[in-house]
Backbone as CSV, one residue per row, in Angstrom:
resi,resn,N_x,N_y,N_z,CA_x,CA_y,CA_z,C_x,C_y,C_z
1,UNK,38.924,-36.210,24.031,38.927,-36.723,24.874,37.306,-37.309,25.298
2,UNK,36.462,-36.730,24.747,35.491,-37.482,24.983,35.169,-38.926,24.254
3,UNK,36.237,-39.302,23.450,36.409,-40.499,22.994,37.393,-41.218,24.016
4,UNK,38.470,-40.713,24.607,38.936,-41.191,26.024,38.762,-41.709,27.015
5,UNK,37.380,-40.642,26.996,36.462,-40.953,28.513,35.147,-41.939,28.277
6,UNK,34.942,-41.798,27.102,34.057,-43.121,26.793,34.855,-44.951,26.722
7,UNK,35.710,-44.322,26.661,36.220,-46.067,26.432,36.892,-46.395,27.837
8,UNK,36.908,-45.213,28.680,37.655,-45.877,30.067,35.958,-45.879,30.714
9,UNK,34.960,-45.281,30.491,33.504,-45.843,30.607,32.925,-46.874,30.567
10,UNK,33.650,-47.364,28.893,32.612,-48.902,28.502,33.700,-49.875,29.655
11,UNK,35.585,-49.602,29.548,35.906,-50.542,30.488,35.573,-50.968,31.811
12,UNK,35.114,-49.860,32.604,34.591,-49.685,33.792,33.082,-50.332,34.058
13,UNK,32.288,-50.126,33.185,30.969,-51.201,33.055,30.047,-50.524,33.632
14,UNK,30.344,-49.477,34.716,29.307,-49.342,35.847,28.728,-47.735,35.288
15,UNK,28.534,-47.258,34.047,27.928,-46.309,33.602,27.753,-46.376,32.034
16,UNK,26.998,-45.359,31.619,26.737,-45.293,30.135,26.539,-43.766,29.653
17,UNK,26.864,-43.727,28.714,26.527,-42.642,27.775,25.320,-42.197,27.522
18,UNK,24.554,-41.386,27.802,23.008,-41.047,27.383,22.853,-40.369,26.070
19,UNK,23.372,-39.505,26.494,23.614,-37.812,25.676,24.724,-37.298,25.458
20,UNK,25.300,-36.456,24.190,26.149,-35.917,23.896,26.119,-34.652,23.323
21,UNK,27.388,-34.023,23.262,27.115,-32.584,22.695,28.343,-31.976,22.175
22,UNK,28.485,-31.717,21.237,29.323,-30.923,20.464,29.426,-29.751,19.808
23,UNK,29.719,-28.600,19.961,29.581,-27.787,19.163,29.692,-28.092,17.800
24,UNK,30.837,-29.079,17.339,31.101,-29.250,16.182,30.097,-30.739,15.935
25,UNK,28.849,-30.896,15.699,27.873,-31.375,15.837,28.600,-33.438,15.213
26,UNK,29.070,-33.055,13.720,29.811,-34.343,13.328,30.639,-35.166,14.071
27,UNK,30.869,-34.087,15.084,32.200,-34.942,16.393,31.078,-36.030,17.283
28,UNK,29.938,-35.559,17.549,29.275,-36.045,18.390,28.624,-37.494,17.152
29,UNK,28.231,-37.026,16.291,27.682,-37.947,15.425,28.691,-39.598,15.658
30,UNK,29.579,-39.142,15.209,30.726,-40.118,15.149,30.991,-40.869,16.169
31,UNK,30.731,-40.092,17.610,31.473,-40.972,18.395,29.990,-41.739,19.177
32,UNK,28.856,-40.983,18.646,27.797,-42.197,19.084,27.654,-43.282,18.130
33,UNK,28.016,-43.097,16.705,28.220,-44.210,15.471,29.164,-45.533,16.381
34,UNK,29.947,-44.848,16.870,31.372,-45.926,17.284,31.207,-46.618,18.364
35,UNK,30.629,-45.393,19.440,30.438,-46.246,20.717,29.465,-46.259,21.744
36,UNK,28.506,-44.977,21.410,27.175,-45.228,22.176,26.037,-44.960,20.999
37,UNK,25.791,-46.178,20.226,24.193,-46.107,19.562,23.126,-45.382,20.112
38,UNK,22.907,-45.886,21.463,21.835,-45.638,22.139,21.672,-44.444,22.332
39,UNK,22.636,-43.411,22.103,22.864,-42.168,22.953,22.069,-41.104,21.731
40,UNK,21.417,-40.081,22.522,20.864,-39.104,22.054,21.616,-38.051,21.297
41,UNK,21.772,-36.868,20.389,22.592,-36.009,19.919,22.027,-34.574,20.523
42,UNK,22.156,-34.054,21.275,21.810,-32.774,21.812,22.392,-31.583,20.821
43,UNK,21.614,-31.105,20.359,21.940,-29.850,19.101,22.633,-28.437,19.738
44,UNK,22.125,-28.343,21.252,22.648,-26.919,22.171,22.850,-27.750,23.203
45,UNK,23.946,-26.767,24.012,24.018,-26.723,25.484,22.943,-26.721,26.251
46,UNK,21.739,-25.763,26.048,20.738,-25.852,26.802,20.092,-26.953,26.398
47,UNK,19.681,-27.167,25.547,18.804,-28.162,25.057,19.385,-29.674,26.104
48,UNK,20.525,-29.630,26.024,21.243,-30.987,26.952,20.753,-30.629,28.344
49,UNK,21.151,-29.216,28.722,20.560,-28.936,30.013,19.103,-29.650,30.390
50,UNK,18.284,-29.564,29.227,17.043,-29.945,29.679,16.724,-31.445,29.966
51,UNK,17.634,-32.290,29.619,17.512,-33.720,29.538,16.909,-34.066,31.262
52,UNK,16.015,-34.939,31.526,15.993,-35.820,32.610,16.918,-36.926,33.165
53,UNK,17.460,-37.771,31.943,17.352,-39.299,32.365,19.131,-38.589,32.653
54,UNK,19.853,-38.125,32.763,21.442,-37.592,32.938,21.361,-37.366,34.720
55,UNK,22.509,-38.277,34.946,23.030,-38.172,36.327,24.042,-37.530,36.744
56,UNK,25.417,-37.485,35.738,26.589,-37.003,35.482,27.098,-36.367,34.391
57,UNK,27.687,-35.207,34.455,28.399,-34.822,32.923,29.796,-35.284,33.046
58,UNK,30.659,-34.870,32.175,31.684,-35.140,31.310,31.992,-33.769,30.671
59,UNK,33.117,-32.734,31.230,33.402,-31.831,30.420,34.681,-31.815,29.810
60,UNK,34.703,-31.536,28.476,35.736,-31.863,27.749,36.016,-30.769,26.681
61,UNK,35.293,-29.525,26.978,35.331,-28.530,26.070,36.737,-27.859,26.281
62,UNK,36.881,-26.932,25.206,38.385,-25.953,25.532,37.586,-25.088,26.914
63,UNK,39.315,-24.708,27.364,39.414,-24.170,28.802,38.639,-23.334,28.992
64,UNK,38.205,-22.320,28.266,37.339,-20.999,28.357,35.951,-21.361,28.374
65,UNK,35.417,-22.551,28.282,33.842,-22.855,28.596,33.869,-23.538,29.375
66,UNK,34.779,-23.974,30.313,34.731,-24.823,31.346,33.497,-24.429,32.680
67,UNK,34.146,-23.008,32.972,33.540,-22.261,34.316,31.862,-22.517,33.991
68,UNK,31.231,-21.750,32.657,30.170,-21.820,32.694,29.249,-22.988,32.386
69,UNK,30.060,-24.032,31.485,29.440,-25.090,31.656,29.348,-25.988,32.812
70,UNK,30.542,-25.870,33.808,30.965,-26.804,35.070,29.604,-26.023,35.946
71,UNK,29.122,-24.726,36.163,27.738,-24.110,36.929,27.047,-24.442,36.379
72,UNK,26.594,-24.405,35.026,25.253,-25.102,34.814,25.111,-26.414,35.230
73,UNK,25.875,-27.501,34.999,25.783,-28.712,35.342,25.640,-28.887,36.676
74,UNK,26.129,-27.985,37.672,26.228,-28.304,39.142,24.994,-27.979,39.306
75,UNK,24.557,-26.720,39.128,22.931,-26.083,39.370,22.104,-27.104,39.185
76,UNK,22.366,-28.056,37.899,21.434,-28.619,37.215,21.477,-30.097,38.369
77,UNK,21.969,-30.026,39.121,22.376,-31.189,40.423,23.088,-32.595,39.514
78,UNK,23.818,-32.409,38.535,24.719,-33.593,38.093,26.039,-33.651,39.078
79,UNK,26.510,-34.876,38.948,27.260,-35.150,39.235,28.545,-34.824,38.371
80,UNK,29.504,-34.446,38.604,30.989,-33.592,37.271,31.922,-33.971,37.524
81,UNK,32.548,-34.445,35.967,33.991,-34.448,35.983,34.521,-33.370,35.087
82,UNK,35.187,-32.369,35.106,35.759,-31.532,34.300,37.264,-31.534,34.155
83,UNK,37.739,-31.564,32.544,38.852,-31.650,32.472,39.863,-30.616,32.879
84,UNK,41.132,-30.571,32.652,41.700,-29.618,33.352,42.163,-28.581,32.323
85,UNK,42.707,-27.683,31.955,42.527,-26.768,33.731,41.173,-25.983,34.126
86,UNK,40.761,-25.818,34.897,39.408,-25.241,35.575,38.854,-24.652,34.936
87,UNK,39.688,-23.478,34.782,38.769,-22.476,34.054,40.141,-21.297,33.518
88,UNK,39.619,-20.268,33.178,40.789,-19.047,32.844,40.901,-18.185,33.509
89,UNK,40.714,-17.828,34.454,41.096,-17.032,35.275,41.048,-17.675,36.960
90,UNK,41.486,-16.564,38.031,41.578,-17.492,39.132,40.361,-16.909,39.824
91,UNK,39.252,-16.435,39.163,37.983,-15.729,40.187,37.171,-16.808,39.606
92,UNK,37.458,-17.511,38.271,36.164,-18.349,38.064,36.589,-19.646,38.799
93,UNK,37.926,-19.767,38.813,38.422,-21.049,39.575,38.091,-20.891,41.428
94,UNK,37.799,-19.913,41.692,37.687,-19.636,43.238,36.034,-19.694,43.541
95,UNK,34.997,-19.304,42.294,33.651,-19.407,42.045,33.697,-21.148,42.534
96,UNK,34.159,-21.931,41.343,34.068,-23.372,41.412,34.102,-24.130,42.351
97,UNK,35.360,-23.631,43.005,35.775,-24.257,44.593,34.846,-24.246,45.244
98,UNK,34.059,-23.036,45.209,32.748,-22.447,46.163,31.741,-23.587,45.890
99,UNK,31.223,-23.620,44.733,30.560,-24.603,44.115,30.711,-26.217,44.560
100,UNK,31.973,-26.467,44.564,32.256,-27.799,44.693,32.049,-28.159,46.216
101,UNK,32.305,-27.347,47.396,31.820,-27.193,48.325,31.046,-27.429,48.617
102,UNK,29.811,-26.951,48.137,28.546,-26.741,48.156,27.862,-28.006,47.899
103,UNK,28.410,-28.583,46.772,28.192,-29.664,46.132,28.511,-30.653,47.451
104,UNK,29.595,-30.772,47.586,29.991,-31.649,48.401,28.532,-31.964,49.585
105,UNK,28.257,-30.931,50.092,27.493,-31.259,51.255,25.809,-31.975,50.512
106,UNK,25.886,-31.884,49.370,24.675,-31.747,48.908,24.584,-33.636,48.198
107,UNK,25.691,-34.114,48.636,26.140,-35.255,48.323,26.611,-35.408,46.472
108,UNK,26.716,-34.164,46.097,27.384,-34.067,44.685,28.690,-34.575,44.606
109,UNK,28.908,-35.448,43.613,30.426,-35.358,43.484,30.988,-34.287,42.230
110,UNK,32.426,-34.077,42.426,32.759,-33.077,41.879,34.240,-32.872,41.529
111,UNK,34.687,-33.543,40.309,36.167,-33.661,39.982,36.626,-33.198,39.051
112,UNK,38.231,-32.871,38.951,39.101,-32.425,37.928,39.727,-33.801,37.268
113,UNK,40.059,-33.603,35.895,40.614,-34.662,35.232,42.001,-34.733,35.143
114,UNK,42.591,-34.863,36.621,44.213,-34.696,36.639,44.499,-36.415,36.558
115,UNK,44.757,-37.306,35.956,44.998,-38.391,35.765,46.453,-39.046,36.523
116,UNK,47.072,-38.458,36.365,48.225,-38.641,37.365,47.876,-38.911,38.906
117,UNK,46.854,-38.529,39.467,46.778,-38.962,40.527,45.696,-40.085,40.435
118,UNK,45.422,-41.083,39.975,44.763,-42.030,40.106,46.047,-43.212,39.761
119,UNK,47.064,-42.970,38.985,48.071,-43.891,38.283,48.578,-44.620,39.388
120,UNK,49.020,-45.461,39.651,49.761,-46.691,40.664,51.197,-45.772,40.482
121,UNK,51.700,-45.146,39.516,53.058,-44.880,39.788,53.216,-43.505,40.605
122,UNK,52.066,-42.761,40.335,52.034,-41.523,40.945,51.472,-41.548,42.530
123,UNK,50.454,-42.474,42.707,50.254,-42.840,44.252,51.257,-43.251,45.087
124,UNK,51.899,-44.109,44.307,53.159,-45.016,45.187,54.155,-43.670,45.292
125,UNK,54.428,-42.856,44.480,55.319,-42.071,44.579,55.236,-41.185,46.127
126,UNK,53.859,-40.648,45.956,53.342,-39.423,46.605,53.419,-40.247,48.114
127,UNK,52.689,-41.455,48.379,52.908,-42.468,49.245,54.259,-42.441,50.069
128,UNK,55.247,-42.884,49.591,56.713,-42.725,49.583,57.117,-41.294,49.933
129,UNK,57.159,-40.107,49.123,57.354,-38.934,49.595,57.044,-38.401,50.947
130,UNK,55.380,-38.684,51.313,55.022,-38.039,52.107,55.036,-39.025,53.461
131,UNK,55.731,-40.267,53.328,55.578,-41.157,54.416,56.316,-40.602,55.377
132,UNK,57.340,-39.617,55.166,58.266,-39.148,56.238,59.600,-39.923,56.683
133,UNK,59.543,-41.487,56.133,61.030,-42.139,56.288,61.871,-41.740,55.596
134,UNK,61.759,-40.895,54.309,62.833,-40.722,53.866,63.588,-39.638,53.870
135,UNK,62.476,-38.337,55.184,63.350,-37.380,55.494,62.620,-36.071,54.390
136,UNK,62.612,-35.127,54.969,61.691,-34.071,53.917,62.913,-33.691,52.869
137,UNK,61.794,-33.301,51.960,62.289,-33.263,50.330,63.252,-31.682,50.278
138,UNK,64.116,-31.900,49.775,65.168,-30.634,49.653,65.126,-29.958,48.470
139,UNK,64.897,-30.858,47.285,65.042,-30.510,45.825,63.964,-31.084,44.919
140,UNK,63.665,-30.623,43.389,62.821,-31.467,42.751,63.555,-30.979,41.461
141,UNK,63.665,-31.712,40.651,63.599,-31.799,39.181,62.703,-32.656,38.140
142,UNK,62.504,-31.898,37.105,61.098,-32.483,36.570,61.156,-32.338,34.982
143,UNK,61.384,-32.844,34.311,61.643,-32.641,32.919,60.742,-33.351,31.932
144,UNK,59.931,-32.793,31.040,58.873,-33.179,30.575,59.195,-32.430,28.628
145,UNK,58.980,-33.615,27.838,59.196,-33.751,26.806,57.725,-33.954,25.882
146,UNK,57.630,-33.514,24.548,56.321,-33.981,23.745,56.459,-33.514,22.507
147,UNK,56.076,-34.282,21.355,55.902,-33.901,19.920,54.578,-32.806,19.690
148,UNK,54.509,-31.884,20.864,53.256,-31.180,21.192,52.625,-30.433,20.326
149,UNK,53.920,-29.557,19.420,53.713,-28.459,18.179,53.275,-29.278,17.145
150,UNK,53.463,-29.953,17.117,52.839,-30.695,15.891,51.851,-31.216,15.463
151,UNK,51.152,-31.164,16.473,49.217,-31.722,16.710,48.480,-30.262,17.221
152,UNK,49.525,-29.178,17.123,47.956,-28.344,17.545,48.057,-27.053,16.352
153,UNK,48.090,-27.183,15.148,48.158,-26.187,14.426,46.653,-26.235,13.662
154,UNK,45.957,-24.947,13.718,44.686,-24.821,13.448,43.635,-25.288,14.544
155,UNK,43.875,-25.586,15.745,43.221,-25.825,16.637,43.290,-24.745,17.854
156,UNK,42.539,-25.003,19.014,42.415,-23.708,19.704,43.562,-24.080,20.579
157,UNK,44.246,-25.234,20.857,45.529,-25.025,21.431,46.672,-23.974,20.697
158,UNK,46.515,-23.400,19.430,47.381,-23.011,19.148,46.669,-21.393,19.020
159,UNK,45.978,-20.832,19.648,45.513,-20.122,20.068,45.387,-19.149,20.998
160,UNK,46.231,-17.778,21.276,46.396,-17.065,22.869,45.188,-17.051,23.466
161,UNK,44.349,-16.891,22.844,43.048,-16.413,23.498,42.225,-17.374,24.473
162,UNK,42.801,-18.955,23.497,41.915,-19.653,24.187,43.098,-20.858,25.038
163,UNK,44.213,-20.320,24.954,44.961,-21.240,25.309,46.677,-20.571,25.904
164,UNK,46.253,-19.524,26.640,47.304,-18.909,26.948,48.323,-19.070,27.672
165,UNK,49.644,-19.552,27.126,50.761,-19.977,28.009,51.526,-20.974,27.044
166,UNK,50.217,-21.825,26.348,50.528,-22.912,24.854,50.964,-24.334,25.703
167,UNK,51.946,-24.952,25.500,52.398,-26.388,26.138,52.412,-26.055,27.528
168,UNK,52.915,-24.880,28.597,52.883,-25.192,30.076,51.456,-25.288,30.523
169,UNK,50.503,-24.463,29.752,49.233,-24.556,30.317,48.475,-25.516,30.323
170,UNK,48.377,-26.059,28.474,48.022,-27.167,28.205,48.864,-28.935,29.162
171,UNK,49.389,-28.978,28.540,49.646,-30.757,29.065,50.302,-30.089,29.889
172,UNK,51.424,-29.148,30.345,52.320,-28.983,31.736,51.293,-28.621,32.459
173,UNK,49.872,-28.476,32.487,49.360,-28.873,33.544,49.239,-29.758,34.452
174,UNK,49.297,-30.702,33.835,49.452,-32.152,34.496,50.804,-32.264,34.880
175,UNK,51.827,-31.802,34.345,53.118,-31.873,35.127,53.111,-31.230,36.632
176,UNK,52.595,-29.770,36.302,52.276,-29.109,37.621,51.544,-29.713,38.925
177,UNK,50.431,-29.985,38.589,49.634,-30.966,39.281,50.574,-31.988,40.229
178,UNK,51.117,-32.915,39.268,51.655,-33.946,39.862,52.975,-33.146,40.751
179,UNK,53.320,-32.234,40.649,54.596,-32.224,41.625,53.889,-31.763,42.906
180,UNK,52.910,-30.831,42.554,52.052,-30.609,43.974,51.515,-31.551,44.633
181,UNK,50.664,-32.585,43.761,50.422,-33.907,44.828,51.487,-34.783,45.001
182,UNK,52.364,-35.176,44.537,53.039,-35.858,45.180,53.962,-35.217,46.394
183,UNK,54.417,-34.305,46.371,54.801,-33.740,47.550,54.326,-32.630,48.782
184,UNK,53.106,-32.253,48.503,51.952,-31.450,49.241,52.634,-29.819,49.329
185,UNK,53.691,-29.509,48.782,54.240,-28.258,48.430,53.278,-27.007,47.730
186,UNK,53.449,-26.012,47.859,53.171,-25.143,47.155,54.152,-24.261,46.414
187,UNK,53.918,-23.212,45.551,54.677,-22.476,44.883,55.062,-21.068,45.568
188,UNK,56.094,-20.774,45.534,56.650,-19.495,46.379,56.943,-18.284,45.492
189,UNK,58.085,-18.531,44.283,58.801,-17.936,43.768,58.970,-18.380,42.525
190,UNK,59.091,-17.710,41.294,59.136,-18.550,39.936,59.891,-17.545,38.815
191,UNK,61.092,-17.884,38.221,61.541,-17.620,37.570,61.736,-18.182,35.802
192,UNK,61.062,-17.812,34.774,60.838,-18.680,33.896,61.324,-17.871,32.675
193,UNK,61.465,-18.792,31.543,62.422,-18.739,30.001,61.179,-19.204,28.981
194,UNK,60.514,-18.830,28.024,59.881,-19.040,27.172,59.888,-18.592,25.805
195,UNK,59.596,-19.462,24.922,59.877,-19.232,23.185,58.889,-20.122,22.590
196,UNK,58.362,-19.121,21.255,57.365,-19.910,20.432,57.555,-20.902,19.730
197,UNK,59.154,-20.650,19.028,59.380,-21.231,17.834,58.444,-21.575,16.716
198,UNK,57.618,-20.377,16.496,56.856,-20.144,15.097,55.588,-20.777,15.144
199,UNK,54.880,-20.972,16.870,53.921,-21.147,16.638,53.126,-19.821,17.607
200,UNK,52.044,-19.828,17.853,51.051,-18.494,18.279,51.286,-18.378,19.660
201,UNK,51.327,-19.830,20.237,51.682,-19.509,21.846,52.973,-20.496,21.980
202,UNK,53.299,-20.231,23.493,54.731,-20.832,24.096,55.074,-21.976,23.975
203,UNK,55.985,-22.863,23.191,56.093,-23.693,22.846,57.270,-24.545,24.069
204,UNK,58.377,-23.996,24.014,59.287,-24.595,25.462,59.290,-23.342,26.195
205,UNK,59.372,-24.027,27.406,59.833,-23.278,29.140,60.402,-23.756,29.631
206,UNK,61.175,-22.898,30.029,62.514,-23.178,31.203,61.975,-22.830,32.829
207,UNK,61.847,-23.444,33.915,61.362,-22.964,35.233,62.518,-23.217,36.405
208,UNK,62.730,-22.059,36.635,63.648,-22.256,38.012,62.715,-21.363,39.067
209,UNK,62.516,-22.375,40.336,61.377,-22.014,41.246,61.290,-22.329,42.632
210,UNK,60.883,-21.686,43.569,61.282,-22.186,44.945,59.675,-22.729,45.248
211,UNK,59.669,-23.351,46.138,58.424,-24.242,46.912,58.539,-23.535,48.273
212,UNK,57.273,-23.603,49.077,57.237,-23.704,50.426,58.271,-24.490,50.791
213,UNK,58.616,-24.368,52.025,59.556,-25.389,52.866,61.117,-24.990,52.431
214,UNK,61.237,-23.950,51.301,62.846,-23.601,50.733,63.028,-24.921,50.066
215,UNK,62.200,-25.418,49.073,62.717,-26.685,47.982,63.075,-25.651,46.867
216,UNK,63.639,-26.201,46.275,64.016,-25.599,44.679,63.359,-26.664,43.961
217,UNK,63.067,-25.999,42.866,62.802,-26.863,41.714,62.792,-26.428,40.278
218,UNK,63.719,-27.128,39.216,63.914,-26.923,38.181,63.040,-27.828,37.321
219,UNK,62.673,-27.436,36.511,60.945,-27.687,35.215,61.497,-27.438,33.966
220,UNK,61.744,-28.421,33.000,61.325,-28.420,31.732,60.346,-28.425,30.903
221,UNK,59.714,-27.701,29.904,58.624,-28.248,29.515,59.142,-28.180,27.704
222,UNK,59.399,-29.125,26.999,59.533,-29.128,25.716,58.808,-29.574,24.809
223,UNK,57.735,-28.724,24.091,56.831,-29.102,23.158,56.901,-29.324,21.758
224,UNK,58.354,-29.050,21.490,58.710,-29.613,20.353,59.814,-30.735,19.979
225,UNK,59.316,-32.038,21.121,60.532,-32.840,21.227,59.897,-34.084,19.867
226,UNK,61.086,-35.015,19.772,60.313,-35.960,18.919,59.692,-37.199,19.833
227,UNK,59.793,-37.383,21.029,58.724,-38.372,21.895,58.208,-37.799,22.908
228,UNK,57.837,-38.898,23.628,57.043,-38.499,24.547,57.654,-38.864,26.066
229,UNK,58.258,-37.971,27.079,59.082,-38.723,28.191,58.427,-37.516,29.077
230,UNK,58.489,-38.337,30.475,58.182,-37.551,31.538,59.205,-38.182,32.889
231,UNK,60.151,-37.195,33.512,60.902,-37.774,34.740,60.576,-36.783,35.769
232,UNK,60.361,-36.724,36.644,60.300,-36.386,37.886,61.179,-36.724,39.160
233,UNK,62.005,-36.505,39.394,63.001,-37.003,40.791,62.827,-35.821,42.132
234,UNK,62.366,-36.383,43.287,62.234,-35.752,44.521,63.543,-36.458,45.436
235,UNK,64.150,-35.258,45.761,65.547,-35.780,46.734,65.126,-35.253,47.873
236,UNK,65.074,-36.313,48.617,64.707,-35.871,50.082,66.412,-35.998,50.511
237,UNK,66.151,-36.173,51.746,67.033,-36.420,52.960,67.957,-37.804,53.002
238,UNK,67.285,-38.361,52.906,67.797,-39.795,53.030,67.787,-40.755,51.645
239,UNK,67.135,-40.230,50.426,66.813,-41.063,49.252,66.283,-40.342,48.340
240,UNK,66.401,-40.750,47.088,66.015,-39.828,46.125,65.011,-40.958,45.247
241,UNK,64.406,-40.186,45.512,62.335,-40.963,44.570,62.123,-40.198,43.303
242,UNK,62.450,-41.183,42.193,62.546,-40.782,41.128,61.200,-41.798,40.031
243,UNK,60.973,-40.713,39.197,60.018,-41.464,38.065,60.746,-41.292,37.200
244,UNK,61.390,-42.375,36.195,61.878,-42.236,35.134,61.336,-43.307,34.155
245,UNK,61.066,-42.957,32.898,60.772,-43.821,31.801,59.430,-44.560,32.379
246,UNK,58.557,-44.058,33.114,57.416,-45.082,33.236,57.798,-45.572,34.238
247,UNK,58.908,-45.794,35.254,59.255,-46.865,36.438,59.746,-45.851,37.476
248,UNK,59.426,-46.727,38.834,59.996,-45.750,39.911,60.938,-46.617,40.691
249,UNK,62.161,-45.051,40.959,63.399,-45.877,41.153,63.630,-45.301,43.042
250,UNK,64.470,-45.601,43.593,65.104,-45.270,44.951,66.657,-45.339,44.491
251,UNK,67.322,-44.101,44.797,68.641,-43.846,45.199,68.841,-43.655,46.692
252,UNK,70.017,-44.644,47.002,70.163,-44.347,48.717,71.677,-45.054,49.186
253,UNK,72.341,-44.551,49.500,73.362,-45.106,50.267,74.818,-45.328,48.769
254,UNK,74.065,-44.926,47.890,74.957,-44.720,46.309,74.451,-45.376,45.259
255,UNK,73.554,-46.489,45.818,73.033,-47.088,44.900,71.685,-47.155,44.348
256,UNK,71.253,-47.059,43.358,70.039,-47.269,42.840,68.900,-48.343,42.484
257,UNK,67.940,-48.614,43.122,67.035,-49.765,42.859,65.945,-49.485,42.557
258,UNK,65.228,-50.827,41.536,63.557,-50.276,41.390,62.773,-50.228,42.323
259,UNK,62.073,-49.432,42.637,61.101,-49.538,43.479,59.549,-49.622,43.149
260,UNK,58.941,-50.727,43.880,57.766,-51.527,43.235,56.489,-50.037,43.298
261,UNK,55.680,-50.027,41.906,54.583,-49.399,42.108,53.422,-50.209,42.859
262,UNK,52.629,-50.085,43.917,52.005,-51.350,44.217,50.132,-50.368,44.806
263,UNK,50.648,-49.158,44.532,48.889,-48.780,44.684,48.272,-48.863,43.691
264,UNK,46.757,-48.769,43.761,46.061,-49.165,43.016,46.016,-48.149,41.800
265,UNK,45.717,-48.521,40.308,45.977,-48.031,39.243,44.276,-47.745,38.927
266,UNK,43.752,-46.455,38.847,42.916,-46.192,37.998,42.582,-45.081,36.862
267,UNK,41.830,-44.359,36.881,41.429,-43.356,36.036,40.476,-41.950,36.589
268,UNK,40.691,-41.187,35.787,39.110,-40.124,36.614,37.931,-40.347,36.388
269,UNK,37.191,-41.326,35.043,36.252,-41.579,34.968,35.603,-42.610,36.246
270,UNK,37.085,-43.406,36.344,36.688,-44.626,37.245,36.030,-44.281,38.768
271,UNK,37.263,-42.617,39.042,37.253,-42.448,40.157,36.137,-41.370,40.235
272,UNK,35.253,-41.045,39.550,33.885,-40.109,39.684,33.153,-41.505,40.107
273,UNK,33.261,-42.374,39.095,32.045,-43.520,39.222,32.210,-44.246,41.302
274,UNK,33.319,-44.034,41.435,33.525,-44.304,43.026,33.031,-43.577,43.972
275,UNK,33.243,-42.542,43.467,32.343,-41.314,44.292,31.223,-41.406,44.126
276,UNK,30.695,-41.561,43.289,28.976,-41.964,42.946,28.459,-42.899,43.744
277,UNK,28.828,-43.848,43.304,28.679,-45.620,43.473,28.841,-45.706,45.055
278,UNK,30.508,-45.702,45.701,30.697,-46.034,46.344,31.111,-44.827,47.729
279,UNK,30.955,-43.957,47.226,31.138,-42.953,48.244,31.963,-42.811,48.370
280,UNK,33.718,-43.143,47.449,34.824,-42.629,47.976,35.205,-41.169,47.725
281,UNK,36.321,-41.110,48.436,36.674,-39.804,48.601,37.431,-39.071,47.008
282,UNK,37.631,-38.079,47.231,37.813,-36.934,45.890,39.789,-37.168,45.585
283,UNK,39.977,-38.168,44.639,41.111,-37.702,44.275,41.801,-37.250,43.649
284,UNK,40.892,-35.752,43.046,41.203,-34.903,42.260,40.292,-33.770,42.304
285,UNK,39.956,-33.310,43.430,39.340,-32.251,43.727,39.721,-30.987,43.027
286,UNK,38.393,-29.995,43.189,38.824,-28.733,42.136,39.559,-27.687,42.855
287,UNK,39.901,-27.961,44.182,40.758,-26.781,44.528,42.374,-27.121,44.518
288,UNK,42.460,-28.365,43.892,43.798,-28.505,43.266,44.147,-27.913,41.969
289,UNK,43.080,-27.162,41.416,43.678,-26.022,40.469,43.967,-24.998,40.930
290,UNK,44.134,-24.283,41.854,44.662,-23.138,42.265,45.977,-23.099,42.572
291,UNK,46.792,-23.708,42.712,48.292,-24.331,43.005,49.180,-23.939,41.409
292,UNK,48.289,-25.053,40.586,48.649,-25.369,39.343,48.300,-23.889,38.434
293,UNK,47.087,-23.325,38.848,46.768,-21.854,37.926,47.922,-20.965,38.545
294,UNK,48.325,-20.621,40.236,48.949,-19.655,40.579,50.317,-19.950,39.625
295,UNK,50.859,-20.775,39.420,52.333,-21.403,39.325,52.369,-20.700,37.620
296,UNK,51.125,-21.496,36.851,51.037,-21.323,35.587,51.186,-19.434,35.335
297,UNK,50.537,-18.863,35.943,50.560,-17.517,35.543,51.841,-16.860,36.131
298,UNK,52.468,-17.060,37.122,53.723,-16.996,37.258,54.760,-17.111,36.718
299,UNK,55.141,-18.433,35.822,55.510,-18.515,34.591,55.261,-18.007,33.779
300,UNK,54.165,-17.565,33.372,54.070,-16.926,31.969,54.407,-15.448,32.689
301,UNK,54.263,-14.730,33.597,54.664,-13.443,33.749,55.796,-12.979,33.894
302,UNK,56.957,-14.095,34.365,58.121,-13.867,34.446,59.089,-14.203,33.570
303,UNK,58.265,-15.067,32.213,58.690,-15.157,31.027,58.468,-14.287,30.365
304,UNK,57.711,-12.990,30.338,57.523,-12.310,29.675,58.110,-11.074,30.018
305,UNK,58.239,-10.557,31.199,58.757,-9.823,32.318,60.429,-9.795,32.101
306,UNK,61.298,-11.155,32.241,62.229,-11.459,32.189,62.797,-11.647,33.856
307,UNK,61.823,-11.319,34.635,61.880,-10.852,36.422,61.368,-12.168,37.161
308,UNK,61.858,-12.433,38.029,61.371,-13.326,39.234,59.999,-12.687,39.867
309,UNK,58.734,-13.661,39.682,57.496,-13.765,40.127,57.697,-13.933,41.612
310,UNK,57.121,-13.009,42.747,56.383,-14.317,43.978,55.014,-14.303,44.316
311,UNK,54.779,-15.464,44.434,53.288,-15.767,45.023,52.935,-15.147,45.895
């Protein structure tokens, strides 16, 4: 993710990486060599915090590190982009949400890396759903598949101490956030079933849930699939609004037609720079982490108890 965000920074052109830190220093060395030859390599996080030439930080570490590192960066006065999930437990999320509120007062940007909030597809879908012209949301289906299991062996993602919940906690975090971002709804009740399929963490999870306003949602997270795909169907009173194979569709009066994605297309790094340079609003505030965390925990609790969980 450090490389991914670096490439977005270079493409945007308004920022420069001046320092790198990785617990495995060869990773930082390689990134400097290939993309940021003038950057310095910090040998510890504490040494990084002592540097005066830094205006903002991007955190791409395992989730368990986010809370302490984000607090330190905010206390240092830096603008901040933190990868998802925001933190490992609810108290930490609430703490960072409180710090985000204080940071805004001081003019500090603090954003969470949910990239779907920046894409034209999801921004257009959200606009249509929340416009009211298609009536209220009545039901939602979401299907998410990825060849995720084959990539996690020997990494922190296959360690339940660092990635509790497996696929649904890691990649699935984006799908849950997209659900709440597009509809404005929150989780109310969850029933789930999970399987590990030989890994140390959950690989497959099936969810039947109830959101606010009595909206039903069914979601599948298939982490041992053979391709990458994400479908999200929002069934409203007067139309079905659908994301299918990276295209938007609208179904009404028995017909289905393409829906043009005409909102601006961006990414979390450019979003952070927009906040810092232009004073633009935050499209992915830390507060967006809370419903994702709450639903994820309900999914895990239900899949392990075999019982529905109310939030």
